[in-house]
C-alpha positions in Angstrom: 85.9 61.4 102.3 86.5 58.6 104.8 90.2 59.3 105.0 89.6 63.0 105.7 88.4 62.5 109.2 89.2 64.1 112.5 92.7 62.8 112.8 93.7 64.8 109.7 91.8 68.0 110.6 94.8 69.7 112.2 97.8 68.3 110.3 96.1 68.8 106.9 96.1 72.6 107.5 99.6 72.7 108.9 100.9 70.6 106.0 99.2 72.7 103.4 100.9 75.8 104.8 104.2 74.1 105.0 104.1 72.6 101.6 103.7 76.0 100.0 107.4 76.6 100.2 108.3 73.3 98.5 111.4 71.4 99.3 113.9 74.2 99.8 116.2 73.6 102.8 114.6 76.6 104.6 111.0 75.5 103.9 110.0 74.3 107.4 110.6 77.2 109.8 108.8 80.0 108.0 105.9 77.7 107.1 105.7 76.5 110.7 105.5 80.1 111.9 102.6 80.8 109.6 100.9 77.6 110.7 101.4 78.5 114.3 99.9 82.0 113.8 96.9 80.6 112.0 96.5 77.9 114.6 96.5 80.3 117.4 93.7 82.2 115.7 91.6 79.2 114.8 91.8 77.6 118.3 93.0 80.3 120.8 91.9 78.3 123.8 94.1 75.4 122.8 97.3 77.3 121.8 99.5 75.0 123.9 98.0 72.0 122.0 98.9 73.6 118.7 102.5 74.2 119.9 102.7 70.5 120.7 101.2 69.6 117.3 103.8 71.8 115.5 106.5 70.2 117.6 105.2 66.8 116.4 105.4 68.0 112.8 108.9 69.2 113.4 109.8 65.8 114.7 108.2 64.3 111.6 110.6 66.3 109.5 113.4 64.7 111.5 112.1 61.2 111.2 111.1 60.8 114.8 107.4 61.2 114.4 104.5 59.0 115.6 101.4 59.8 113.6 99.1 58.6 116.3 100.4 61.5 118.4 99.0 64.1 116.0 95.8 62.1 115.6 95.3 62.5 119.4 96.0 66.2 119.2 93.6 66.7 116.4 90.9 65.0 118.3 91.5 67.1 121.4 91.4 70.3 119.4 87.6 70.1 119.2 85.1 69.8 122.0 84.3 66.4 120.6 85.1 64.1 117.7 82.0 65.5 115.9 83.5 69.1 116.1 86.9 67.8 114.9 85.2 66.0 112.0 83.3 69.2 111.3 86.5 71.1 111.0 87.7 68.6 108.5 84.5 69.1 106.5 85.1 72.8 106.5 88.6 72.2 105.0 87.0 70.1 102.2 84.4 72.8 101.6 87.2 75.4 101.5 88.8 73.5 98.6 85.5 73.3 96.7 84.9 77.0 97.2 88.4 77.7 95.8 87.4 76.0 92.5 88.7 72.5 93.1 86.9 69.5 91.8 85.1 67.3 94.4 87.9 64.8 94.2 90.7 67.4 94.7 90.4 67.2 98.5 91.4 63.6 98.5 94.0 64.4 95.9 95.4 67.2 98.1 95.6 64.8 101.1 97.4 62.2 98.9 99.8 64.8 97.6 100.8 65.7 101.2 101.3 62.1 102.1 103.5 61.7 99.0 105.5 64.8 100.0 105.9 63.4 103.5 107.2 60.1 102.2 109.4 61.9 99.7 111.0 64.0 102.4 111.6 60.9 104.5 113.3 59.3 101.5 115.4 62.4 100.9 116.4 62.5 104.5 117.7 58.9 104.3 119.6 59.6 101.1 121.2 62.9 102.1 124.6 62.4 103.6 125.2 66.1 104.3 124.9 66.9 108.0 122.7 69.9 107.1 120.6 67.7 104.9 121.4 69.7 101.8 120.1 67.7 98.8 122.8 67.6 96.2 122.8 64.3 94.3 121.3 63.9 90.9 119.1 61.0 92.0 117.5 63.2 94.6 116.8 65.9 92.1 115.3 63.3 89.8 113.0 62.2 92.6 112.0 65.7 93.4 111.2 66.5 89.7 108.9 63.4 89.5 106.9 64.4 92.5 107.0 68.1 91.8 104.6 67.8 88.9 102.0 66.4 91.2 102.6 69.0 93.8 102.5 71.9 91.3 99.1 70.8 90.0 97.7 71.4 93.4 99.6 74.6 94.2 97.2 77.0 92.6 94.2 75.6 94.5 96.3 75.6 97.8 97.1 79.3 97.3 93.5 80.2 96.6 92.3 78.2 99.5 94.6 79.7 102.0 92.5 82.8 102.6 89.4 80.7 102.9 91.0 78.8 105.7 90.9 82.0 107.7 87.4 82.9 106.6 86.0 79.5 107.7 88.1 78.5 110.6 89.3 81.6 112.3 87.1 82.8 115.2 86.2 86.5 114.7 87.4 88.9 117.4 84.9 89.0 120.2 82.5 86.5 118.7 84.0 83.1 119.3 82.5 82.0 116.0 83.7 81.6 112.5 82.5 83.0 109.2 80.5 79.8 108.8 78.1 81.1 111.4 78.9 84.9 111.2 78.6 87.2 108.2 81.0 89.9 109.5 83.8 90.6 106.9 87.3 91.7 107.5 88.3 95.1 106.0 91.8 93.9 105.0 92.0 90.6 103.1 95.3 88.9 102.7 95.3 87.2 99.3 98.9 85.9 99.2 100.0 83.1 101.6 103.5 84.6 101.8 102.2 87.8 103.5 102.5 87.6 107.2 99.1 86.9 108.8 99.4 90.0 111.0 96.0 91.4 109.7 94.3 88.3 111.1 95.4 88.6 114.7 92.7 87.5 117.2 93.0 91.0 118.8 92.6 93.8 116.4 92.1 97.5 116.4 90.1 99.5 113.8 91.8 102.3 112.0 90.2 104.6 109.4 91.4 106.3 106.3 89.4 108.1 103.6 88.7 104.7 101.9 87.1 103.2 104.9 87.8 101.1 108.0 90.9 98.9 108.2 91.6 96.4 110.9 95.2 96.0 112.0 96.7 93.9 114.8 96.2 95.5 118.2 99.9 95.6 119.0 101.2 96.7 115.5 102.8 100.1 115.3 101.8 100.5 111.7 98.4 101.5 110.6 95.8 101.6 107.8 98.0 102.8 105.0 100.7 100.1 105.7 98.1 97.4 106.0 96.6 98.3 102.6 100.1 98.4 101.1 100.8 94.9 102.4 97.8 93.7 100.5 98.4 95.7 97.4 102.1 94.8 96.9 102.7 91.1 97.7 105.5 91.2 95.1 109.0 90.1 96.3 108.6 89.2 99.9 111.5 91.6 100.5 110.3 94.1 103.0 111.7 97.6 103.4 112.6 96.6 107.0 115.3 94.5 105.4 117.0 97.7 104.2 118.1 98.8 107.7 119.9 101.9 106.6 116.8 103.2 104.8 114.7 102.8 107.9 117.3 104.4 110.0 117.6 107.3 107.5 113.8 107.8 107.7 114.2 108.1 111.4 116.9 110.8 111.0 114.7 112.7 108.5 111.6 112.5 110.6 113.5 113.6 113.7 115.0 116.5 111.9 111.5 117.5 110.8 110.1 117.2 114.3 112.9 119.4 115.7 112.4 122.0 113.0 108.6 122.0 113.5 109.1 122.4 117.2 111.5 125.3 116.8 108.8 126.9 114.6 106.2 126.4 117.3 104.1 123.9 115.2 104.6 121.0 117.6 104.1 121.0 121.4 107.0 120.1 123.7 105.4 116.7 124.4 104.7 115.9 120.8 108.2 116.8 119.7 109.8 114.9 122.6 107.9 111.6 122.0 108.2 111.8 118.2 111.9 112.3 118.5 112.2 109.4 121.0 110.3 107.2 118.6 112.7 108.2 115.8 115.6 107.3 118.0 114.1 103.8 118.2 114.1 103.6 114.4 117.7 104.9 114.3 118.7 102.3 116.8 117.2 99.5 114.7 114.5 98.5 117.3 111.4 98.8 115.1 112.5 97.5 111.7 110.2 94.5 112.0 107.3 96.9 111.8 108.2 97.9 108.2 106.6 95.1 106.2 105.8 96.9 103.0 107.4 95.4 99.9 110.3 97.2 98.4 108.5 97.1 95.0 105.6 99.5 95.4 103.6 102.0 93.4 103.2 105.5 94.7 106.7 106.9 94.5 107.5 105.8 98.0 104.3 106.9 99.7 103.8 103.5 101.3 107.3 103.6 102.8 106.8 107.2 104.1 103.5 106.4 105.6 104.8 103.2 107.1 107.4 105.4 108.9 104.8 108.0 109.9 102.5 105.4 111.4 105.2 103.5 113.2 106.7 106.7 114.7 103.2 108.0 115.7 102.2 104.9 117.4 105.5 104.3 119.1 105.4 107.9 120.3 101.9 107.4 121.7 103.0 104.3 123.5 106.0 106.2 125.0 103.6 109.0 126.0 101.3 106.5 127.8 98.5 106.5 125.3 97.0 103.5 123.4 98.1 102.9 119.9 95.9 104.6 117.4 95.1 107.6 119.7 95.8 110.0 116.8 94.1 112.9 118.5 97.4 113.2 120.4 99.9 112.5 117.7 98.8 111.9 114.1 100.8 110.2 111.4 100.0 112.9 108.8 99.2 116.0 110.8 102.2 115.7 113.2 104.8 113.2 112.2 104.5 114.2 108.5 104.0 117.9 109.3 105.6 120.3 106.7 106.6 117.2 104.6 105.7 115.2 101.6 106.8 111.8 100.5 108.4 113.6 97.5 111.0 115.3 99.7 111.3 113.0 102.7 111.7 109.8 100.7 114.5 110.9 98.3 116.3 112.6 101.2 116.2 109.4 103.3 117.4 107.4 100.2 120.4 109.7 99.7 121.3 109.6 103.4 121.0 105.8 103.4 123.3 105.6 100.3 125.9 107.8 102.1 125.8 105.6 105.2 126.1 102.4 103.1 128.9 103.9 101.1 131.0 104.3 104.2 130.8 100.5 104.8 131.6 99.8 101.1 134.7 102.1 101.2 136.0 100.2 104.2 135.4 96.8 102.5 137.1 98.0 99.3 140.1 99.4 101.2 140.6 96.2 103.1 140.4 94.2 99.9 143.0 96.4 98.2 145.2 96.1 101.3 144.9 92.3 101.1 146.1 92.4 97.4 149.0 94.6 98.5 150.0 92.2 101.3 150.0 89.3 98.8 152.1 91.3 96.4 154.7 91.9 99.0 154.8 88.2 100.0 155.4 87.2 96.3 158.6 89.3 96.2 160.7 88.9 93.1 158.8 86.0 91.5 159.0 86.6 87.7 156.2 85.6 85.4 154.9 86.0 81.9 152.7 89.0 81.2 149.9 88.4 78.7 147.8 90.5 76.3 144.7 89.0 74.5 145.7 85.7 76.3 148.9 85.6 74.3 152.5 85.8 75.5 153.5 89.5 75.9 156.4 90.7 78.1 158.0 89.8 81.5 156.6 91.1 84.8 156.6 90.1 88.4 153.7 88.5 90.2 153.9 91.3 92.7 153.3 93.8 90.0 150.2 92.0 88.9 148.7 91.9 92.4 149.7 95.5 93.1 147.8 96.6 90.0 144.7 94.9 91.5 145.1 96.9 94.6 145.7 100.1 92.7 142.5 99.9 90.6 140.4 99.2 93.8 142.0 102.2 95.6 141.2 104.3 92.6 137.5 103.5 92.9 137.5 104.3 96.6 138.7 107.8 95.7 136.1 108.1 92.9 133.3 107.0 95.2 134.3 109.6 97.8 134.3 112.3 95.1 131.0 111.3 93.5 129.2 111.0 96.9 129.0 114.8 97.1 126.0 114.7 94.7 124.1 112.8 97.4 124.4 115.7 99.9 122.2 117.9 97.7 118.6 117.4 98.9 115.2 118.7 98.3 113.9 118.5 101.9 111.5 121.3 102.5 110.3 121.4 98.9 107.3 119.2 99.9 105.0 117.9 97.1 106.6 119.3 93.9 109.3 121.7 95.2 107.1 124.8 95.8 107.2 124.2 99.5 103.5 124.1 99.9 102.3 123.5 103.5 105.6 124.4 104.9 106.7 127.7 106.4 109.3 129.9 104.7 111.8 129.2 107.5 111.2 125.4 107.6 113.5 124.4 104.7 116.6 126.1 106.1 116.0 124.8 109.7 115.2 121.2 108.7 118.3 120.9 106.5 120.4 122.4 109.4 118.9 119.9 111.9 119.5 116.9 109.6 123.1 117.9 109.1 123.6 118.2 112.9 122.0 114.8 113.5 123.9 112.9 110.9 127.2 114.7 110.8 126.9 115.1 107.1 126.9 118.6 105.5 123.7 118.5 103.5 122.9 121.4 101.2 119.5 122.5 99.8 119.1 122.1 96.1 119.2 125.4 94.2 116.0 124.6 92.3 113.7 122.5 94.4 111.2 121.9 91.6 113.9 120.4 89.4 115.3 118.4 92.4 111.9 116.9 93.0 111.9 114.9 89.8 115.5 114.8 88.8 117.0 111.4 89.6 120.2 111.9 87.6 122.3 111.7 90.7 121.2 108.1 91.2 122.0 107.3 87.6 125.5 108.7 88.0 126.1 107.0 91.3 124.8 103.7 90.1 127.1 104.0 87.1 130.0 104.3 89.6 128.9 101.1 91.4 128.7 99.4 88.0 132.3 100.5 87.3 133.5 99.1 90.6 131.6 95.8 90.0 133.1 95.6 86.5 136.6 96.0 87.9 136.0 93.4 90.6 134.7 91.0 88.0 137.7 91.5 85.8 140.0 90.8 88.7 138.1 87.6 89.5 138.3 86.5 85.9 142.1 86.9 86.2 142.2 84.9 89.5 140.3 82.1 87.8 142.6 82.1 84.8 145.8 82.3 86.8 144.7 79.5 89.1 143.3 77.3 86.3 144.5 73.7 86.2 145.9 72.3 88.3 147.6 70.4 85.5 146.1 71.6 82.3 145.9 75.3 83.0 148.1 78.2 83.9 148.4 77.2 87.6 150.5 80.2 88.5 148.7 80.8 91.7 146.7 78.7 94.2 143.4 79.8 95.5 142.2 78.5 98.9 140.2 75.2 98.5 136.8 76.1 99.8 134.6 73.0 98.9 134.5 69.9 96.7 133.9 71.0 93.1 131.9 68.2 91.6 129.4 65.5 92.4 131.0 63.2 89.7 134.7 64.3 89.3 136.8 63.3 92.3 139.3 65.8 93.6 138.0 68.7 91.6 138.1 72.1 93.4 136.4 75.1 91.7 137.2 78.8 92.2 133.9 79.3 93.8 134.6 82.6 95.5 135.7 84.5 92.3 132.7 82.9 90.6 130.3 84.3 93.1 131.8 87.7 92.9 131.4 87.5 89.1 127.7 86.8 89.6 127.3 89.7 92.0 128.9 92.0 89.4 126.4 90.8 86.8 123.6 91.7 89.2 125.0 95.1 90.0 125.3 95.8 86.2 121.7 94.7 85.8 120.6 97.0 88.7 122.3 99.9 86.9 120.3 99.3 83.8 117.1 99.2 85.9 118.1 102.5 87.5 118.7 104.1 84.1 115.3 103.0 82.8 113.5 104.0 86.0 115.1 107.4 85.9 114.0 107.9 82.3 110.4 107.0 83.3 109.8 110.1 85.3 106.9 112.3 84.3 106.3 116.0 84.9 107.1 117.0 88.5 107.9 113.6 90.0 109.5 110.3 89.2 107.2 107.5 90.5 109.8 104.9 90.0 112.1 105.9 92.9 111.3 102.7 94.9 113.0 100.5 92.4 115.9 102.9 92.0 116.3 102.9 95.8 116.2 99.1 96.0 118.7 98.6 93.2 121.2 101.1 94.5 121.0 100.0 98.1 121.2 96.3 97.0 124.2 97.0 94.8 126.0 98.7 97.7 125.2 95.8 100.0 126.2 93.2 97.4 129.4 94.9 96.6 130.3 95.2 100.3 129.6 91.5 100.9 131.5 90.6 97.8 134.6 92.5 98.9 134.5 90.9 102.4 134.0 87.4 101.0 136.7 87.8 98.3 139.2 89.1 100.9 138.5 86.6 103.7 137.9 83.5 101.7 140.2 84.0 98.7 142.7 86.7 98.4 144.2 86.4 101.9 145.0 82.8 101.2 146.4 82.9 97.7 149.8 81.4 97.3 152.2 81.4 94.3 153.4 78.6 92.1 156.8 80.2 91.5 158.1 77.2 89.4 155.2 77.4 86.9 155.6 81.2 86.7 159.3 80.7 85.8 158.6 77.9 83.3 155.9 79.9 81.4 158.2 82.9 81.1 161.3 80.9 80.0 159.5 79.0 77.2 157.8 82.1 75.9 159.0 84.8 73.5 158.4 87.6 76.0 162.1 88.6 76.3 162.3 89.1 72.6 160.2 92.3 72.9 162.6 93.7 75.5 165.5 93.1 73.0 163.9 95.3 70.3 165.6 98.6 71.3 169.0 96.9 71.4 169.0 94.6 68.3 166.1 95.9 66.3 162.6 94.6 65.5 163.6 92.3 62.6 166.4 90.5 64.5 164.2 90.2 67.6 161.4 88.7 65.5 163.8 86.1 64.0 164.9 85.0 67.4 161.2 84.7 68.6 160.4 82.6 65.5 163.3 80.3 66.2 162.2 79.9 69.8 158.7 78.9 68.7 159.9 76.5 66.0 162.6 74.8 68.0 160.8 74.5 71.3 163.9 75.8 73.1 164.0 78.7 75.5 165.2 82.1 74.4 168.4 82.1 76.5 169.6 79.0 74.7 168.8 80.4 71.3 170.5 83.7 72.0 173.6 82.0 73.5 174.3 80.3 70.1 173.9 83.6 68.1 177.2 85.3 67.2 175.4 88.5 66.2 174.3 89.2 69.8 176.7 90.9 72.2 177.7 89.4 75.5 176.0 92.3 77.4 172.7 91.5 75.9 173.2 87.7 76.6 173.8 88.6 80.2 170.8 90.8 80.3 168.6 88.0 79.0 169.8 85.7 81.7 168.0 87.9 84.2 164.7 89.0 82.9 164.0 91.1 86.0 165.6 94.0 84.2 162.8 94.0 81.7 160.1 94.6 84.3 160.6 98.3 84.5 161.5 101.2 82.1 165.1 101.1 80.9 167.6 103.9 81.8 168.5 106.3 79.0 172.1 104.9 79.0 171.0 101.4 78.5 
């Protein structure tokens, strides 16, 4: 225990938090943020010292660190060396309580020292200015140390919560759990969950399960806080789906306007709820939507996250403290005449329509880029291929125009299929019977939503069926899969046509984006088409998930809508990004190798097919056979044949005539 003295009391904690993210290039900043939050809780009176300590750790990561600097900071964190040493003992006790052996504390400290030395070594070896670790030797070094690190990871994760329990002063007490038996109502078990439920200043909210403490300045409330603890799944919060949050704002605003028209909300309630919704629509409050996209409850956690944020933001705008739910209540007022089961799918459909508009633009611009390249290639002749075998003559422009045409076709199909997303079940509430909503509400709320969004929504003919039927998402996801499949096929073609540069087709040149190998000098890979291929695979996988989730519905509801939502919105986002990247970083810079195109056509048997109507299949086949056996081109072979007319010989000299249907007189 001698090494675990006061000089390590501070940096051990910060290092443990930081090391949770391993050696990924982005490991430091998120970990430092968590460390800073926890530090501010543990020692609120010395927050400035902690900022200095974190700055010191940051300098350590950049090889300009003096360890005595942090020793001094650690000592000054406590009122005396004895208190600092006591904090170190608490850290040791924390590991023991987490199930670690008595010697594990020293092992943990040794592991962190090893990781520090490893990072320093990696920094020296990495030549990349962004310190991206790419060499095989670095990977080998990491693998050898990783085994040691992984052995400690489980204990570190378990211990994380105990750090708070033993070191964080409880609000209003100045003490820690070591001397105070008060328990927090919300317990964060996963280190990747933001430490917002551990803020030094908290407010207490209540639901029917009991009290829940949330940060004093958080717009969300009890339901969201519980969902954060219950669903620490992907780390991908619903706030990262901006169009979904904005769409929730539109739906909630439409509901508030409808309820106000019906006299169920006061002027003040409606005004401030609508103003809060406007903040959501403007993207100002998305950081207050921390619930994971993967969640049970058919979207209830997402809907309640919106209800709580809107209610508290409305209260703030009205001049009341957050949590003053006697004025505006998340359920009674913001969720008035609504259920998750009609609000959530409506918001999802709206977000899909809003995302589709962006995808249509991206697809249209990509198609236009292919058209522009086609026009630049002009009359370049090349060999058309089927099943990777020589087929018939065509132009390079025709090939690229076909790429544009198939993309334009999907833009039209998307516009047509999007109509199914305008049919909504808003006003049906829980299962489509409209319980807890007035008879006039459904008509008015659909009308208000249409006015707010500029989209002509229509009410589903059978609201009970619409409550559980997710077939529209299956159909729409299938359309996205179709688009992804086409983009992937096009990228396969671009990779084949650019293959080489000496041993492949090499009929086109893709822009050189980055060196292609750590061992083969001069190699450049088709990385942009490759990444689009991978995106297509992901979209296809999302479609399968949507299909299975849709099938999993039961009785009057499909509880799997959150994963359907995430998959469809992610597919839209991925495809949009794929189109933009493919256009900007690949298609717009493609050039033609006209010489290779001509050579491949001339040494092939492609023209023989075009001669069939004039000389018959058998004679054309004999010419093709002679071309293959002799190694000569078809023009030379035909020129020596006495049984071929001069008109046909002249026609063969210019294969351009074979790239379009022949006239009847030909």
